[in-house]
C-alpha angles and dihedrals in degrees: 000000000000124000129189117201125216115188120191126188144294091236095059093111092052091050092047091047089055090051093047093045093049091048091052093044089055090048093241123148126221087247091058092048092047090057090053092060094035099245137112123271094250092055092046089052090054090049092049090049092051095247094115128039119255110218124224095254089050091051089053093051092046093048091050092050091048092046096238138110116266090240090062093063104023125064124185097229126122124250135198095256110122121196114204109201108194108204095173095093115112092219091072090237122128121236108212119198121175123202132182107225117200117235094242091059092050090047091048091050091048090051090050091050090051091050091051091050090053091049091050090054091050091049091048089054092048090048091050091051092049092051091051092055 
């Protein structure tokens, strides 16, 4: 089973709050916004909540509809949304699952990775010494 990971940014909620607030200020519904980016309301809702990625061309369409520059609503910072693309299916289709990962879990995993890297270096040194004997 093969997985590809896509990690977005910590500020996703702030970005999505900007998008949601602007939409509401303009008096637009999620249904209206979903039509602008050619998707269904349910998918737009997931995008607005930060559960699904909003692509660059969608940001442009949304910004135009809201009467703002893309930079005002979109920030290029990563979030804790992880997309697991399962390519093991025989049908050739991708199964996309999105998960919000809390910071403390990501930090814990990074610490564990660093520990494993240190252990690998120690084992390499031990292996080198054993080969020299």
